[in-house]
VEXSELUM-842891 format. One record per residue (C-alpha): x, y, z. Coordinates in steps of 0.001 Angstrom, whole numbers. Each point is the difference from the previous one (the first is absolute). Example, Ala and Ser with C-alpha at 12.3 -4.5 7.8 and 13.67 -1.06 7.14 Angstrom:
<rs>
{{12300, -4500, 7800}}
{{1370, 3440, -660}}
</rs>
This chain:
<rs>
{{83793, 161637, 269632}}
{{1280, 3379, 333}}
{{3136, -22, -2455}}
{{-2560, -929, -2832}}
{{-2456, 2978, 905}}
{{3571, 2377, 26}}
{{1609, -931, -3111}}
{{-4027, 453, -2075}}
{{-661, 3505, 1947}}
{{3605, 913, -354}}
{{296, -925, -3979}}
{{-3661, 1911, -1274}}
{{1818, 2804, 2523}}
{{3350, 202, -639}}
{{649, -2587, -2842}}
{{3234, -2553, 264}}
{{1596, 1882, 3294}}
{{-3280, 221, 1641}}
{{-332, -3448, -619}}
{{2714, -1014, 1800}}
{{-172, 2758, 3015}}
{{-3262, -1839, -79}}
{{1274, -3317, 301}}
{{2557, 657, 2470}}
{{-2848, 2504, 2050}}
{{-2449, -3442, -113}}
{{2141, -2411, 732}}
{{1755, 1939, 3083}}
{{-3022, 664, 1580}}
{{-1176, -4118, -253}}
{{2579, -1035, 1483}}
{{-295, 2770, 2708}}
{{-3538, -1822, -66}}
{{1075, -2987, 958}}
{{2569, 824, 2327}}
{{-2795, 1133, 2156}}
{{1567, 3634, 702}}
{{-264, 3714, -1663}}
{{3308, 1157, 1745}}
{{1144, 1513, -3945}}
{{-1733, 2393, -3078}}
{{-257, -2148, -2316}}
{{-830, 2652, -2385}}
{{4151, 1308, 1154}}
{{1594, -2678, 184}}
{{-1317, -905, -3460}}
{{984, 3708, -1773}}
{{3715, -1887, 2330}}
{{0, -3058, -2257}}
{{-923, 1715, -3083}}
{{2625, 3126, -336}}
{{3279, -3012, 866}}
{{-1737, -2150, -2397}}
{{560, 2606, -2642}}
{{3076, 1588, 1400}}
{{1497, -3682, -179}}
{{-838, -302, -3952}}
{{1297, 3448, -472}}
{{2884, 258, 1231}}
{{990, -3471, -1473}}
{{-668, 1188, -3406}}
{{2225, 2891, 777}}
{{2758, -2156, 1212}}
{{-193, -2461, -2199}}
{{856, 2680, -2626}}
{{2369, 1147, 1769}}
{{3227, -1375, -1164}}
{{-1299, 806, -3777}}
{{-2045, -2879, -713}}
{{-2281, -2493, 1870}}
{{1301, -3444, -573}}
{{-2181, -3300, -1264}}
{{893, -1320, 3711}}
{{-1409, 3513, 1880}}
{{-3569, -212, -2372}}
{{-487, -3968, 1302}}
{{406, 953, 3070}}
{{-2219, 2466, 263}}
{{-2792, -2477, -1910}}
{{1443, -1907, 2959}}
{{-870, 2199, 1963}}
{{-3792, 744, -1155}}
{{-1050, -3616, 300}}
{{1495, 75, 3803}}
{{-2432, 2386, 59}}
{{-3373, -2448, -1350}}
{{-504, 3507, -2025}}
{{-2999, -533, -2048}}
{{840, 1110, -3969}}
{{-1513, 3803, 730}}
{{2106, 332, 3306}}
{{3136, -1496, -2862}}
{{-128, 2776, -2354}}
{{-455, 2758, 2779}}
{{2937, -1405, 2105}}
{{1779, -159, -3531}}
{{-1268, 3578, -1054}}
{{1980, 1404, 3752}}
{{2929, -1819, -1868}}
{{413, 1116, -2928}}
{{-1135, 3583, 1584}}
{{3148, -185, 2315}}
{{2040, -1464, -2433}}
{{-663, 3621, -1939}}
{{3490, 2722, 14}}
{{-2773, 2662, 25}}
{{-1694, -1196, 3037}}
{{608, 2100, 2648}}
{{628, -2226, 2568}}
{{-100, 2072, 2905}}
{{-3692, 322, 256}}
{{23, -3751, 357}}
{{2060, 870, 2787}}
{{-1964, 2210, 2332}}
{{-3125, -2087, -1197}}
{{594, -2892, 2232}}
{{1779, 2060, 2360}}
{{-2848, 2078, 1009}}
{{-1597, -3608, 175}}
{{2113, -2825, 1096}}
{{2538, 2400, 1889}}
{{-531, -866, 2736}}
{{532, -3247, 231}}
{{3769, -875, -343}}
{{-703, -4220, -736}}
{{-2300, 1437, -2547}}
{{3175, 1435, -2040}}
{{2507, -2540, 1556}}
{{-2700, -3053, -2831}}
{{18, 2707, -2121}}
{{3995, 345, -222}}
{{424, -3880, 521}}
{{-2465, -430, -3150}}
{{1928, 2227, -1817}}
{{3363, -1408, 831}}
{{-1373, -3203, -1316}}
{{-966, 1215, -2831}}
{{2854, 1490, -1284}}
{{1846, -2973, 960}}
{{-2100, -2188, -2716}}
{{3117, 530, -2667}}
{{2184, -2092, 2483}}
{{1925, 3556, 638}}
{{-499, 3899, 851}}
{{935, 2232, -2425}}
{{1999, 3227, 1524}}
{{-3099, 1829, -784}}
{{-2330, -2640, 1118}}
{{1494, 587, 4117}}
{{207, 3715, -630}}
{{-4008, 314, -416}}
{{-989, -1908, 2269}}
{{2978, 2273, 2989}}
{{-1640, 2405, -1283}}
{{-4107, -1515, 444}}
{{1648, -1344, 3262}}
{{679, 3663, 1421}}
{{-3564, 1820, -1563}}
{{-1168, -2763, 2450}}
{{2433, 1254, 3269}}
{{2646, -2333, -361}}
{{3407, 1119, 496}}
{{3188, -1707, -2167}}
{{1160, -2034, 2794}}
{{-3651, -805, 797}}
{{-456, -1018, -4097}}
{{2830, -2140, -159}}
{{-674, -2103, 3206}}
{{-3716, -669, -1755}}
{{1706, -1016, -3538}}
{{2965, -2097, 1606}}
{{-3080, -2331, 1849}}
{{-2457, -314, -3000}}
{{2902, -674, -1965}}
{{916, -2578, 1917}}
{{-3302, -1080, 928}}
{{-260, -1336, -3472}}
{{2687, -2366, 242}}
{{-1807, -2193, 1720}}
{{-1898, -1689, -2111}}
{{1500, -3944, 202}}
{{2824, 804, -2201}}
{{2865, 3, 2197}}
{{3232, -2326, -193}}
{{2597, 2283, 2308}}
{{-940, -193, 3225}}
{{2214, 3756, 1078}}
{{-1528, 1712, -2120}}
{{-3718, -1499, 490}}
{{932, 1130, 3924}}
{{1194, 3741, -1009}}
{{-2683, 666, -1855}}
{{-2299, -1212, 2483}}
{{1645, 2587, 2426}}
{{-730, 2444, -2746}}
{{-3385, -942, -693}}
{{-938, 659, 4180}}
{{2191, 3016, -426}}
{{1906, -1081, 3268}}
{{3723, -1488, -479}}
{{1668, -3238, 1686}}
{{1357, 2762, 2827}}
{{-3249, 677, 996}}
{{-1756, -1410, 3296}}
{{-2869, -2889, -63}}
{{-2260, 2296, 951}}
{{685, 2684, -2536}}
{{-244, -3125, -2288}}
{{-3776, -550, 1252}}
{{-1170, 3172, -450}}
{{990, 898, -2730}}
{{-2082, -2976, -1343}}
{{-2624, 660, 1525}}
{{544, 3167, -873}}
{{-325, -908, -3725}}
{{-2431, -3065, 390}}
{{-2557, 2939, 1613}}
{{-206, 2422, -2838}}
{{-471, -3196, -2074}}
{{-3077, -740, 1646}}
{{-2418, -632, -2042}}
{{-2649, 1363, 2268}}
{{2662, 3297, 620}}
{{-84, 840, -3485}}
{{-3247, -291, -1033}}
{{-1128, 1920, 3051}}
{{2450, 3106, -834}}
{{-938, 163, -3864}}
{{1605, -2888, -2126}}
{{-2379, -1495, -2823}}
{{-1225, -3358, 1126}}
{{995, -1672, -3215}}
{{3227, 1223, 637}}
{{634, -1507, 3773}}
{{1386, -3093, -2324}}
{{2708, 1268, -450}}
{{1053, 1949, 3065}}
{{-9, -3772, 826}}
{{2548, -1229, -2137}}
{{2404, 2870, 1371}}
{{-960, -1865, 3405}}
{{1098, -3986, -1131}}
{{3190, 1837, -324}}
{{433, 1254, 2570}}
{{-1078, -2880, 2046}}
{{2870, -1934, -1630}}
{{2526, 1960, 812}}
{{-819, 668, 3029}}
{{-328, -4006, 148}}
{{3558, 176, -681}}
{{1241, 1869, 2550}}
{{-1082, -1452, 2444}}
{{954, -2936, -718}}
{{2942, 1379, -394}}
{{485, 1298, 3010}}
{{-2212, -2515, 1877}}
{{-2657, 2608, 1460}}
</rs>
């Protein structure tokens, strides 16, 4: 109920952006009421969600233009991303506007960094999820262009990641994407599985279990929503969690954990 009230009120006060904010805030209030708990400020969380969503599309636009042109594969990936979010026509229009804004070479991207960090920067999982979405976006056309990798590294540095931490995250996401049921070389698959969890063959069973549990916790729907990831974006995170589970199952079978 509150989500519809939020959309109407937000639209008349602030237009399309207000409608998005109103929908997110209303949906969250409905969820909190349904759970019977009021421990979290819905307006604060709604603001995080709105800023997170805006930043995702702005940086997607920036990333897609990093190699000098926007490929059809990248456009298709953004369209698929929007479909997964279940956006209305109006919200899709706003998302595309953010994407185009990010692709504009005259955009002062530092402003987007600062706004995101001031609203969401204290939550590490939000920063990591944003980077995960962007890395997946960069891989949409089948390869990672050096200019895209350089921009991803720059974004990560703004979010407080040093080079080793960013490299590890990049490697994990790259290898998580290999577990879609198309593996043919078991040795390569196992090597990818270790990298997907951020561990090595020399890691102990406890270290592997700890890495797996930490990743699954980071991708947990309730935790992500509580920190500010929009509810409609949880489906994207769930896909990554499935890849992590497949990687862990492969390691567990090999090691007999």
